[in-house]
C-alpha angles and dihedrals in degrees: 000000000000091000091055094049091058101034102044095074090051092047090047091051093051096042093042095055100033092053096043087120086079090064141275093276091062091055093047093049098044096047094044094044093051092049092051090051090049090049092050093050090047091056090049091051090049094052093041087057092050097045104030104018091238103171126144145150112244114201114212102178141334098261107183130014113171119144108305093346108099118168128175127202099233145162107227113196115192133137093276096049092041093059091045089052089056093049096046100043098039096050092040093051091051090047089052091052091046091050091061088069100031096050096038093117096045117108094213102055097136092055091047095049091045090052091050092052092046089051090053092049091052092051092048091052088053097052098043095047120120095197139042095248094059089044088053090051091055090041092057091040094061088044091056094045092048088055091052094046099042088051094040091121089056095171088071112084091208091056092050092048092049091050093050091046092052091047095049097044090050091048090057090053091045090061087065092050091049092050089050092052092046090052091048093052093043095053103026098037093224142063098206112116099229094047094046095046092050091057099045096089093054091051096043095105098039116120126198136187110254119176090339095311130105107233135169110265095222092048091051093049093048094049091047091051091046093052086060089049091050091056096047095041095043098239124172112308090017097053099093096093095056103074092041088055086075087084087084122082114287095251087059091053090052093049096045096043101038113036116000135029104021093045091057092082093054090047091052093053093046092045089052093048090121087063100039093049089068094057118060089177091060092045090052090049091051091049094048094049090047091051095048091048093049094053096038096051093043092051092051093047089058093075105027118116104195107095094216094045091054090055090044092056087046088058091050089052094048090050086056087057091052093050097048088048088056089044092060090048098258094125093153091055090050090056091045090056090045087053097050094036092058091064101046095038092051086047091053095047094047090043088053087051089054090051091048088049090052092050095047096253097320111147103173110104089204087069095052135063138114097052104108091110092048094053103024097158093052088046093053094045094047088049090058091048092048093049090049094048094050091050097247110185116277096012123108097260090054093060098045100038095045089047089059092052092046095049090048086057090047089057087073094204138111093258089047093053091048089050091050092051092047091048093054094045093047090048089059092048089047091055092050098050093040093055091042088058093045098047096042091048100047109015140051120040125335108259106181111110095178098056124045113230089237089067094057111100144178119265121257121267093256087065097041098051094066089049091054093052091047090049089058089057090047090052104040112015093086097050094040098051102028097097094042098049104032106007126117092282097043092136089066088068103033095043109167097338089092121038124219120181087193124018113241108243122224105230132179112282121223113243094241090060093043093055104027098085098040090047092051092046092051093045090052092066100065090034093056091045092052095046099043103031114018103036112012091161090079093064092043089057093046090049092054091051092048102034095142092052092047092050090045090057095038089054092049095248088306092276094141091051091046093051090045090057097040102039117003101051097041091047091048090052091049091047092048091050094049091046097049102032100026106032106027103027099037115019097034095037095051096027127047096348092048095049092046091051091050092048091047091050093049091046091053090050092046092054089064089070089059091081099131092242117121095220091060090053091045089052092052091048092050090047091052091046092052091051090049094049092046090052093049092049093050091048 
């Protein structure tokens, strides 16, 4: 069963594309069917683990055996990987189904569906690994597939640039991950999780010289691993690729931002909890980066106008929540939020795709509005997703997001109190920008001058069915799994898949903390409606008074401009210099071009002896004979 879960997406990708000659429908059916089978088996594995405790490590082959480095290709099923299997396969299967309708007019559907399945396979290999090398394989696999999918419409320069940007930014982060793995193998002598984790305690006080500084080995490993997580999960400083990734088709956005690539960083930190627990410095670093990312992304989302980019920055902000939850030691809560977030964020992205479909590929929310009666199903489903994202009481986001804030309070430390404060503030910002998107998209007056409102239409059933299933997760996943994943007996489920040096105690919450976030979330609804629909002049006046702040947020804190000045332009100048002066003027001139010129010159001279007169030929033969005799005499 476990083998099929992992292999079916790969088989579907290969079969779907190689047999595309049979028609697009074949590819769509085979890839989608295989993903649904994989999702069904994942759910069975998850519940077998809960009910019967059926967890095991299934060895496929011995992959690498070189000296002391021994690495197996395995499928490791434990509570952590089992829940990730459910998230990845369920969302991916629904995205596949949705893509049948969304990409119906595209001429390259087999390639797109094959890429989606390959992406899913790479993520599955990442989450079921039992060693860092297999994890790195899956890690690079999702990076490659994200490049292929973001740049799927390769005839658009913006799509190509976005794909290259995502690939390069992730490569920078991957250097950190690679360094972390090198350090682990060098000092632990193995890359297998169980063996590494068993040796961490004995190495917890070891210091090494790194770049001339004495640093704690465990802290250095954790920070190196987290740098990799920052790149993959688009955390502060490494976030710039995420909004540009919206150049890919909307199903790609849903898959990348909800269930696969960006969640890999959170998974890595939680999987390596037995290492992180021995470095408070690294945990604090994770928490601080998560807090900054949460506030930064939420602030930028307040003023963006592209419907997909708003949701993308929302993803970035929610990932910040997950990381600062891990940073305060609440790894299980981070995964719980990852679990619930996958459903309502995929719902929002696919719902946005339905809106874009209705507006004939328009993505600017300023050119929408007043269509909730024209696309009532999309409106209702997007409403559920928005309520869940904002943490409205009794929906999935309420249980997981509030749990992060509560567990930060339970930490009873300075970093925990900062995280709690940031969590509450960010929840309010999240509610504001989420309802801004919802109201400006569906309510108010119709603002699109290029498309008559009569031509807007609801999406086909093949696109709505995945939204309905995702809405069920957004409604009930939090309540259903709260007690199992983060309740008083959470260790009964997680067992040894997550490591806690000290169990986090559930203490009595003060009333102000219990009600602060829900009250702010509820207040944000009428406030956003009033500011963005009823009286938009208020915000226009505020914007004029705070034009620099508005531009600062609109331009995403000017990070792209900063990186352009610090890295892109200098590297371009260096590359141009090396290309012109080094490659063309030096290597080419004195290398292949120089030799070819010499040979051409000698050939031109040699042709003059081909005169047709016998004395010229005799002269050449005598000249050659003299050279030969001279050589033989010298030898």
